[in-house]
C-alpha atoms as an extended CHARMM CRD file, in Angstrom:
* protein
*
       224  EXT
         1         1  UNK       CA            -24.3410000000       10.1700000000        9.8960000000  PROA      1               0.0000000000
         2         2  UNK       CA            -22.9140000000        7.6570000000        6.9350000000  PROA      2               0.0000000000
         3         3  UNK       CA            -20.9530000000        5.0360000000        8.4230000000  PROA      3               0.0000000000
         4         4  UNK       CA            -20.3940000000        2.2640000000        5.6790000000  PROA      4               0.0000000000
         5         5  UNK       CA            -19.4330000000        2.9670000000        2.0860000000  PROA      5               0.0000000000
         6         6  UNK       CA            -18.1550000000       -0.4030000000        0.7490000000  PROA      6               0.0000000000
         7         7  UNK       CA            -18.4820000000       -1.1740000000       -2.7710000000  PROA      7               0.0000000000
         8         8  UNK       CA            -20.0570000000        2.0750000000       -2.8220000000  PROA      8               0.0000000000
         9         9  UNK       CA            -18.8090000000        2.8850000000       -6.5290000000  PROA      9               0.0000000000
        10        10  UNK       CA            -17.5770000000       -0.3940000000       -7.3590000000  PROA      10              0.0000000000
        11        11  UNK       CA            -17.1670000000       -1.6830000000      -10.8570000000  PROA      11              0.0000000000
        12        12  UNK       CA            -18.5140000000        2.0010000000      -12.1100000000  PROA      12              0.0000000000
        13        13  UNK       CA            -16.1920000000        1.5170000000      -15.1220000000  PROA      13              0.0000000000
        14        14  UNK       CA            -17.3450000000        4.9860000000      -16.7250000000  PROA      14              0.0000000000
        15        15  UNK       CA            -16.8710000000        6.8380000000      -13.7610000000  PROA      15              0.0000000000
        16        16  UNK       CA            -14.8340000000        9.8070000000      -13.9570000000  PROA      16              0.0000000000
        17        17  UNK       CA            -14.6970000000       12.0700000000      -10.9090000000  PROA      17              0.0000000000
        18        18  UNK       CA            -16.5350000000       12.1190000000       -7.8180000000  PROA      18              0.0000000000
        19        19  UNK       CA            -17.7600000000       15.6760000000       -7.6630000000  PROA      19              0.0000000000
        20        20  UNK       CA            -17.4790000000       16.9940000000       -4.1480000000  PROA      20              0.0000000000
        21        21  UNK       CA            -15.1280000000       14.4500000000       -2.6060000000  PROA      21              0.0000000000
        22        22  UNK       CA            -12.8050000000       17.0940000000       -1.5780000000  PROA      22              0.0000000000
        23        23  UNK       CA            -16.1860000000       18.3220000000        0.7610000000  PROA      23              0.0000000000
        24        24  UNK       CA            -17.1960000000       15.2270000000        2.0920000000  PROA      24              0.0000000000
        25        25  UNK       CA            -16.9530000000       14.5370000000        5.6570000000  PROA      25              0.0000000000
        26        26  UNK       CA            -15.6800000000       11.2740000000        7.2080000000  PROA      26              0.0000000000
        27        27  UNK       CA            -16.6170000000       11.6820000000       10.9440000000  PROA      27              0.0000000000
        28        28  UNK       CA            -18.6960000000        8.5570000000       11.0950000000  PROA      28              0.0000000000
        29        29  UNK       CA            -17.2160000000        6.4260000000        8.4010000000  PROA      29              0.0000000000
        30        30  UNK       CA            -15.6730000000        3.0020000000        9.4430000000  PROA      30              0.0000000000
        31        31  UNK       CA            -15.3750000000        1.1570000000        6.0520000000  PROA      31              0.0000000000
        32        32  UNK       CA            -14.2780000000        1.8120000000        2.6150000000  PROA      32              0.0000000000
        33        33  UNK       CA            -13.4060000000       -1.6190000000        1.1710000000  PROA      33              0.0000000000
        34        34  UNK       CA            -13.7550000000       -1.9260000000       -2.3490000000  PROA      34              0.0000000000
        35        35  UNK       CA            -15.3210000000        1.6110000000       -2.3720000000  PROA      35              0.0000000000
        36        36  UNK       CA            -13.2530000000        2.7970000000       -5.7080000000  PROA      36              0.0000000000
        37        37  UNK       CA            -12.5020000000       -0.8970000000       -6.7700000000  PROA      37              0.0000000000
        38        38  UNK       CA            -12.4220000000       -1.3090000000      -10.5400000000  PROA      38              0.0000000000
        39        39  UNK       CA            -12.9310000000        2.3280000000      -11.6020000000  PROA      39              0.0000000000
        40        40  UNK       CA            -10.5600000000        2.3880000000      -14.6440000000  PROA      40              0.0000000000
        41        41  UNK       CA            -11.2650000000        5.6220000000      -15.4710000000  PROA      41              0.0000000000
        42        42  UNK       CA            -11.3230000000        7.4160000000      -12.4090000000  PROA      42              0.0000000000
        43        43  UNK       CA             -9.1580000000       10.1590000000      -11.5190000000  PROA      43              0.0000000000
        44        44  UNK       CA             -8.4970000000       12.2900000000       -8.6170000000  PROA      44              0.0000000000
        45        45  UNK       CA             -7.4870000000       15.3220000000      -10.6730000000  PROA      45              0.0000000000
        46        46  UNK       CA            -10.3710000000       17.7500000000       -9.8730000000  PROA      46              0.0000000000
        47        47  UNK       CA            -11.4680000000       16.0670000000       -6.6690000000  PROA      47              0.0000000000
        48        48  UNK       CA             -9.3600000000       14.3910000000       -3.9740000000  PROA      48              0.0000000000
        49        49  UNK       CA             -9.6010000000       13.8040000000       -0.3610000000  PROA      49              0.0000000000
        50        50  UNK       CA             -9.4320000000       16.8010000000        2.0820000000  PROA      50              0.0000000000
        51        51  UNK       CA             -6.9900000000       15.9190000000        4.8460000000  PROA      51              0.0000000000
        52        52  UNK       CA             -9.0720000000       18.1740000000        7.2460000000  PROA      52              0.0000000000
        53        53  UNK       CA            -12.2350000000       15.9300000000        6.5290000000  PROA      53              0.0000000000
        54        54  UNK       CA            -10.6590000000       12.2390000000        6.0280000000  PROA      54              0.0000000000
        55        55  UNK       CA             -7.5840000000       11.8050000000        8.4130000000  PROA      55              0.0000000000
        56        56  UNK       CA             -9.3790000000        9.7690000000       10.7040000000  PROA      56              0.0000000000
        57        57  UNK       CA            -11.4440000000        8.5440000000        7.9280000000  PROA      57              0.0000000000
        58        58  UNK       CA            -10.6370000000        4.7930000000        8.9030000000  PROA      58              0.0000000000
        59        59  UNK       CA             -9.6460000000        5.1060000000       12.3830000000  PROA      59              0.0000000000
        60        60  UNK       CA            -12.6980000000        2.4580000000       13.0910000000  PROA      60              0.0000000000
        61        61  UNK       CA            -12.3940000000        0.3810000000        9.8780000000  PROA      61              0.0000000000
        62        62  UNK       CA            -10.9990000000       -3.5070000000        9.7940000000  PROA      62              0.0000000000
        63        63  UNK       CA            -10.4640000000       -3.5890000000        6.3020000000  PROA      63              0.0000000000
        64        64  UNK       CA             -8.8240000000       -1.4400000000        3.7290000000  PROA      64              0.0000000000
        65        65  UNK       CA             -9.5390000000       -4.5550000000        0.9720000000  PROA      65              0.0000000000
        66        66  UNK       CA             -9.0430000000       -3.2890000000       -2.6860000000  PROA      66              0.0000000000
        67        67  UNK       CA            -10.1010000000        0.1730000000       -1.7210000000  PROA      67              0.0000000000
        68        68  UNK       CA             -8.4590000000        1.8620000000       -4.9720000000  PROA      68              0.0000000000
        69        69  UNK       CA             -7.9810000000       -1.4400000000       -6.9850000000  PROA      69              0.0000000000
        70        70  UNK       CA             -7.5950000000       -0.6010000000      -10.5520000000  PROA      70              0.0000000000
        71        71  UNK       CA             -8.4910000000        2.9310000000      -10.0670000000  PROA      71              0.0000000000
        72        72  UNK       CA             -7.6330000000        5.1350000000      -13.4540000000  PROA      72              0.0000000000
        73        73  UNK       CA             -6.2430000000        1.6530000000      -14.8920000000  PROA      73              0.0000000000
        74        74  UNK       CA             -7.6970000000        2.5180000000      -18.3280000000  PROA      74              0.0000000000
        75        75  UNK       CA             -6.5610000000        6.1180000000      -18.3930000000  PROA      75              0.0000000000
        76        76  UNK       CA             -3.8050000000        7.2290000000      -20.9410000000  PROA      76              0.0000000000
        77        77  UNK       CA             -2.8570000000       10.5280000000      -19.0680000000  PROA      77              0.0000000000
        78        78  UNK       CA             -3.7010000000        9.2830000000      -15.1500000000  PROA      78              0.0000000000
        79        79  UNK       CA             -4.6140000000       11.8750000000      -12.6830000000  PROA      79              0.0000000000
        80        80  UNK       CA             -2.6520000000       12.3740000000       -9.1840000000  PROA      80              0.0000000000
        81        81  UNK       CA             -2.7840000000        9.5170000000       -6.3110000000  PROA      81              0.0000000000
        82        82  UNK       CA             -5.5790000000        9.7620000000       -3.7740000000  PROA      82              0.0000000000
        83        83  UNK       CA             -4.3950000000       12.0740000000       -0.7340000000  PROA      83              0.0000000000
        84        84  UNK       CA             -4.6450000000        9.4630000000        2.0220000000  PROA      84              0.0000000000
        85        85  UNK       CA             -0.6880000000       10.6220000000        3.6110000000  PROA      85              0.0000000000
        86        86  UNK       CA             -2.4650000000       11.2630000000        6.8400000000  PROA      86              0.0000000000
        87        87  UNK       CA             -5.1680000000        8.7980000000        7.3100000000  PROA      87              0.0000000000
        88        88  UNK       CA             -5.1890000000        7.0430000000       10.1610000000  PROA      88              0.0000000000
        89        89  UNK       CA             -4.9390000000        3.3820000000        9.4750000000  PROA      89              0.0000000000
        90        90  UNK       CA             -3.7760000000        2.1320000000       13.0460000000  PROA      90              0.0000000000
        91        91  UNK       CA             -6.8120000000       -0.3340000000       13.1720000000  PROA      91              0.0000000000
        92        92  UNK       CA             -7.0200000000       -1.6030000000        9.9430000000  PROA      92              0.0000000000
        93        93  UNK       CA             -6.1590000000       -5.0810000000       10.0090000000  PROA      93              0.0000000000
        94        94  UNK       CA             -6.3470000000       -6.2570000000        6.2010000000  PROA      94              0.0000000000
        95        95  UNK       CA             -5.2690000000       -4.4900000000        3.1170000000  PROA      95              0.0000000000
        96        96  UNK       CA             -5.0650000000       -7.1170000000        0.7250000000  PROA      96              0.0000000000
        97        97  UNK       CA             -4.6690000000       -5.4950000000       -2.9100000000  PROA      97              0.0000000000
        98        98  UNK       CA             -5.3340000000       -2.1880000000       -1.6910000000  PROA      98              0.0000000000
        99        99  UNK       CA             -3.6680000000       -0.1250000000       -4.7280000000  PROA      99              0.0000000000
       100       100  UNK       CA             -3.6040000000       -3.3390000000       -7.1060000000  PROA      100             0.0000000000
       101       101  UNK       CA             -3.3580000000       -2.3420000000      -10.8170000000  PROA      101             0.0000000000
       102       102  UNK       CA             -3.6970000000        1.3440000000      -10.0260000000  PROA      102             0.0000000000
       103       103  UNK       CA             -2.5940000000        4.1430000000      -12.1000000000  PROA      103             0.0000000000
       104       104  UNK       CA             -1.5590000000        7.4970000000      -11.0870000000  PROA      104             0.0000000000
       105       105  UNK       CA              0.8780000000       10.2480000000      -12.1890000000  PROA      105             0.0000000000
       106       106  UNK       CA              2.8010000000       10.5770000000       -8.6760000000  PROA      106             0.0000000000
       107       107  UNK       CA              3.4630000000        8.0830000000       -5.6560000000  PROA      107             0.0000000000
       108       108  UNK       CA              0.5750000000        7.4530000000       -3.4190000000  PROA      108             0.0000000000
       109       109  UNK       CA              2.1870000000        8.5630000000       -0.0140000000  PROA      109             0.0000000000
       110       110  UNK       CA              1.5580000000        5.9390000000        2.5880000000  PROA      110             0.0000000000
       111       111  UNK       CA              5.2080000000        6.9220000000        4.5060000000  PROA      111             0.0000000000
       112       112  UNK       CA              3.2200000000        8.0000000000        7.8750000000  PROA      112             0.0000000000
       113       113  UNK       CA              0.7760000000        4.9090000000        7.8510000000  PROA      113             0.0000000000
       114       114  UNK       CA              0.7080000000        2.6510000000       10.7690000000  PROA      114             0.0000000000
       115       115  UNK       CA              0.3910000000       -0.8580000000       10.0620000000  PROA      115             0.0000000000
       116       116  UNK       CA              0.9180000000       -1.9480000000       13.5930000000  PROA      116             0.0000000000
       117       117  UNK       CA             -2.6440000000       -3.9910000000       13.4270000000  PROA      117             0.0000000000
       118       118  UNK       CA             -2.1800000000       -5.1400000000        9.6710000000  PROA      118             0.0000000000
       119       119  UNK       CA             -1.9030000000       -8.5270000000        9.1170000000  PROA      119             0.0000000000
       120       120  UNK       CA             -2.2490000000       -8.9750000000        5.6400000000  PROA      120             0.0000000000
       121       121  UNK       CA             -0.4860000000       -6.9090000000        2.8110000000  PROA      121             0.0000000000
       122       122  UNK       CA             -0.3690000000       -9.0280000000       -0.0990000000  PROA      122             0.0000000000
       123       123  UNK       CA             -0.8280000000       -7.6770000000       -3.5810000000  PROA      123             0.0000000000
       124       124  UNK       CA             -0.7480000000       -4.0460000000       -1.9560000000  PROA      124             0.0000000000
       125       125  UNK       CA              1.1900000000       -2.1900000000       -4.5030000000  PROA      125             0.0000000000
       126       126  UNK       CA              0.8890000000       -5.1090000000       -6.8570000000  PROA      126             0.0000000000
       127       127  UNK       CA              1.0780000000       -3.7390000000      -10.6680000000  PROA      127             0.0000000000
       128       128  UNK       CA              0.7040000000        0.1510000000       -9.4650000000  PROA      128             0.0000000000
       129       129  UNK       CA              1.7500000000        2.5690000000      -11.7040000000  PROA      129             0.0000000000
       130       130  UNK       CA              3.1660000000        5.7590000000      -10.6580000000  PROA      130             0.0000000000
       131       131  UNK       CA              4.5490000000        4.9950000000       -7.0790000000  PROA      131             0.0000000000
       132       132  UNK       CA              8.3840000000        4.9650000000       -7.0700000000  PROA      132             0.0000000000
       133       133  UNK       CA              9.1210000000        4.8000000000       -3.3480000000  PROA      133             0.0000000000
       134       134  UNK       CA              7.6120000000        3.3070000000       -0.1490000000  PROA      134             0.0000000000
       135       135  UNK       CA              8.5970000000        3.5470000000        3.2700000000  PROA      135             0.0000000000
       136       136  UNK       CA              6.6370000000        1.3000000000        6.0050000000  PROA      136             0.0000000000
       137       137  UNK       CA              6.5430000000        2.3540000000        9.3910000000  PROA      137             0.0000000000
       138       138  UNK       CA              4.8810000000        0.8910000000       12.6110000000  PROA      138             0.0000000000
       139       139  UNK       CA              4.4160000000       -3.2590000000       11.2800000000  PROA      139             0.0000000000
       140       140  UNK       CA              3.8450000000       -5.4590000000       14.0590000000  PROA      140             0.0000000000
       141       141  UNK       CA              4.6560000000       -9.1950000000       14.5230000000  PROA      141             0.0000000000
       142       142  UNK       CA              0.8480000000       -8.9420000000       13.7260000000  PROA      142             0.0000000000
       143       143  UNK       CA              1.6970000000       -8.8690000000        9.9850000000  PROA      143             0.0000000000
       144       144  UNK       CA              2.1950000000      -12.4790000000        8.6690000000  PROA      144             0.0000000000
       145       145  UNK       CA              2.1180000000      -12.3190000000        5.0960000000  PROA      145             0.0000000000
       146       146  UNK       CA              3.7230000000       -9.5020000000        2.3640000000  PROA      146             0.0000000000
       147       147  UNK       CA              3.1850000000      -11.8670000000       -0.8350000000  PROA      147             0.0000000000
       148       148  UNK       CA              3.3760000000      -10.2420000000       -3.9110000000  PROA      148             0.0000000000
       149       149  UNK       CA              3.1400000000       -6.9200000000       -2.4310000000  PROA      149             0.0000000000
       150       150  UNK       CA              5.1630000000       -5.1630000000       -5.4120000000  PROA      150             0.0000000000
       151       151  UNK       CA              4.7690000000       -7.8190000000       -7.8220000000  PROA      151             0.0000000000
       152       152  UNK       CA              5.1440000000       -6.6100000000      -11.2010000000  PROA      152             0.0000000000
       153       153  UNK       CA              4.9120000000       -2.9520000000      -10.0940000000  PROA      153             0.0000000000
       154       154  UNK       CA              7.7120000000       -1.5610000000      -12.6560000000  PROA      154             0.0000000000
       155       155  UNK       CA              8.1170000000        2.1190000000      -11.1300000000  PROA      155             0.0000000000
       156       156  UNK       CA              8.7640000000        1.0910000000       -7.5970000000  PROA      156             0.0000000000
       157       157  UNK       CA             12.7250000000        1.5850000000       -6.9840000000  PROA      157             0.0000000000
       158       158  UNK       CA             12.8360000000        2.2090000000       -3.0610000000  PROA      158             0.0000000000
       159       159  UNK       CA             11.5450000000        0.0550000000       -0.5380000000  PROA      159             0.0000000000
       160       160  UNK       CA             12.4050000000        0.8260000000        3.3350000000  PROA      160             0.0000000000
       161       161  UNK       CA             11.4570000000       -0.8820000000        6.3420000000  PROA      161             0.0000000000
       162       162  UNK       CA             12.6540000000        1.6470000000        9.1580000000  PROA      162             0.0000000000
       163       163  UNK       CA             13.5040000000        0.5120000000       12.5680000000  PROA      163             0.0000000000
       164       164  UNK       CA              9.8210000000        0.8220000000       13.8480000000  PROA      164             0.0000000000
       165       165  UNK       CA              9.0730000000       -2.3340000000       11.8230000000  PROA      165             0.0000000000
       166       166  UNK       CA              8.8670000000       -5.8160000000       13.4160000000  PROA      166             0.0000000000
       167       167  UNK       CA              9.0030000000       -8.2880000000       10.7540000000  PROA      167             0.0000000000
       168       168  UNK       CA              9.4480000000      -11.5850000000       12.7790000000  PROA      168             0.0000000000
       169       169  UNK       CA              5.5220000000      -12.4300000000       11.9970000000  PROA      169             0.0000000000
       170       170  UNK       CA              5.9080000000      -12.6810000000        8.0710000000  PROA      170             0.0000000000
       171       171  UNK       CA              6.3840000000      -15.7300000000        6.8190000000  PROA      171             0.0000000000
       172       172  UNK       CA              5.8370000000      -15.5240000000        3.2210000000  PROA      172             0.0000000000
       173       173  UNK       CA              7.4940000000      -13.1260000000        1.1180000000  PROA      173             0.0000000000
       174       174  UNK       CA              6.9770000000      -14.8590000000       -2.1140000000  PROA      174             0.0000000000
       175       175  UNK       CA              7.2780000000      -12.3040000000       -5.0730000000  PROA      175             0.0000000000
       176       176  UNK       CA              7.5280000000       -9.4890000000       -2.5790000000  PROA      176             0.0000000000
       177       177  UNK       CA              9.7500000000       -7.5940000000       -4.7070000000  PROA      177             0.0000000000
       178       178  UNK       CA              9.1360000000       -9.2630000000       -7.9450000000  PROA      178             0.0000000000
       179       179  UNK       CA              9.9440000000       -5.5070000000       -9.8320000000  PROA      179             0.0000000000
       180       180  UNK       CA             11.9630000000       -5.0980000000      -12.4520000000  PROA      180             0.0000000000
       181       181  UNK       CA             12.6440000000       -1.2640000000      -11.4230000000  PROA      181             0.0000000000
       182       182  UNK       CA             13.6620000000       -1.9090000000       -7.8540000000  PROA      182             0.0000000000
       183       183  UNK       CA             17.0690000000       -1.2540000000       -6.9510000000  PROA      183             0.0000000000
       184       184  UNK       CA             16.9570000000       -0.4330000000       -3.3770000000  PROA      184             0.0000000000
       185       185  UNK       CA             16.1310000000       -2.0970000000       -0.1400000000  PROA      185             0.0000000000
       186       186  UNK       CA             16.5680000000       -0.7600000000        3.1640000000  PROA      186             0.0000000000
       187       187  UNK       CA             16.6630000000       -2.2670000000        6.4480000000  PROA      187             0.0000000000
       188       188  UNK       CA             18.1000000000       -1.8820000000        9.8630000000  PROA      188             0.0000000000
       189       189  UNK       CA             21.0330000000       -4.3310000000       10.2210000000  PROA      189             0.0000000000
       190       190  UNK       CA             22.4210000000       -3.7160000000       13.6060000000  PROA      190             0.0000000000
       191       191  UNK       CA             21.0300000000       -2.2690000000       17.5390000000  PROA      191             0.0000000000
       192       192  UNK       CA             17.8600000000       -3.5860000000       18.9440000000  PROA      192             0.0000000000
       193       193  UNK       CA             15.5840000000       -2.6270000000       16.0350000000  PROA      193             0.0000000000
       194       194  UNK       CA             17.6630000000       -4.6580000000       13.3700000000  PROA      194             0.0000000000
       195       195  UNK       CA             15.3820000000       -5.9450000000       10.7020000000  PROA      195             0.0000000000
       196       196  UNK       CA             13.8490000000       -9.7970000000       12.4550000000  PROA      196             0.0000000000
       197       197  UNK       CA             13.1170000000      -12.2920000000        9.7770000000  PROA      197             0.0000000000
       198       198  UNK       CA             12.9280000000      -15.1710000000       12.1790000000  PROA      198             0.0000000000
       199       199  UNK       CA              9.5920000000      -16.2700000000       11.1250000000  PROA      199             0.0000000000
       200       200  UNK       CA             10.2320000000      -16.1510000000        7.4140000000  PROA      200             0.0000000000
       201       201  UNK       CA              9.6940000000      -19.4180000000        5.5940000000  PROA      201             0.0000000000
       202       202  UNK       CA              8.9930000000      -18.7000000000        1.8210000000  PROA      202             0.0000000000
       203       203  UNK       CA             11.3590000000      -16.5630000000       -0.0120000000  PROA      203             0.0000000000
       204       204  UNK       CA             10.3990000000      -17.7910000000       -3.6740000000  PROA      204             0.0000000000
       205       205  UNK       CA             11.0070000000      -15.3440000000       -6.0950000000  PROA      205             0.0000000000
       206       206  UNK       CA             11.0150000000      -12.5990000000       -3.6500000000  PROA      206             0.0000000000
       207       207  UNK       CA             13.2420000000      -10.3300000000       -5.7260000000  PROA      207             0.0000000000
       208       208  UNK       CA             13.3320000000      -12.1630000000       -9.3870000000  PROA      208             0.0000000000
       209       209  UNK       CA             13.6750000000       -9.1840000000      -12.2610000000  PROA      209             0.0000000000
       210       210  UNK       CA             14.8400000000       -6.5940000000       -9.8130000000  PROA      210             0.0000000000
       211       211  UNK       CA             18.3020000000       -5.2130000000       -9.7660000000  PROA      211             0.0000000000
       212       212  UNK       CA             18.9090000000       -4.6370000000       -6.4470000000  PROA      212             0.0000000000
       213       213  UNK       CA             22.2020000000       -3.1720000000       -5.2570000000  PROA      213             0.0000000000
       214       214  UNK       CA             24.8940000000       -4.8850000000       -3.6480000000  PROA      214             0.0000000000
       215       215  UNK       CA             24.5190000000       -3.0930000000       -0.5400000000  PROA      215             0.0000000000
       216       216  UNK       CA             20.7720000000       -4.3150000000       -0.2690000000  PROA      216             0.0000000000
       217       217  UNK       CA             21.2650000000       -7.7810000000       -1.0170000000  PROA      217             0.0000000000
       218       218  UNK       CA             24.4030000000       -7.6690000000        1.8400000000  PROA      218             0.0000000000
       219       219  UNK       CA             21.9580000000       -6.2580000000        4.3850000000  PROA      219             0.0000000000
       220       220  UNK       CA             19.2790000000       -8.6730000000        3.5110000000  PROA      220             0.0000000000
       221       221  UNK       CA             21.5520000000      -11.5770000000        3.2030000000  PROA      221             0.0000000000
       222       222  UNK       CA             23.2090000000      -10.6630000000        6.8950000000  PROA      222             0.0000000000
       223       223  UNK       CA             19.7250000000      -10.7470000000        8.4430000000  PROA      223             0.0000000000
       224       224  UNK       CA             18.9530000000      -13.9840000000        7.0760000000  PROA      224             0.0000000000
């Protein structure tokens, strides 16, 4: 019957695992903002989210702000990323710093997430370790800022916006791809689903330090 776990383990700097996390049900849970934030020693190696119990965990939540912020940051041998691939995030509007400075041994899988209600992805994967590629789907014109989304994320190599993404509402792209390992930015360049940057006003240091391949630069410039 629990509906809110906001700040539940916040700043538990010596927490190493959450026993029973894989059995915990989330039928009525609506908010997990900052739930694991600043748990620098936490690993999901032994207990991770169970899709059967958590795939609608945040279907009614308005925010995922800093949910996994700094998780595992102090581990020399980090554990796997949280199993969030099937989460229903369609009603979440705030995702500020969701995975900021988190540290895992594999990529966080948000490739099937529905970002249609999101208004901000500021710092979403900022300084995250372990995530090498991300595919964005179902972004709507409600999204207004991507400031520092991948800032100093030096594991990310590939970012893709599929044809389901409407980027016309994003005005702030500052420091978006400020990541030394980034080589590929994939966007739609033609047709009805071509990337629309008409609302953008700020691109300061958007790809500073990145080593984008010429095709990615060319595709972006065509749409700008």
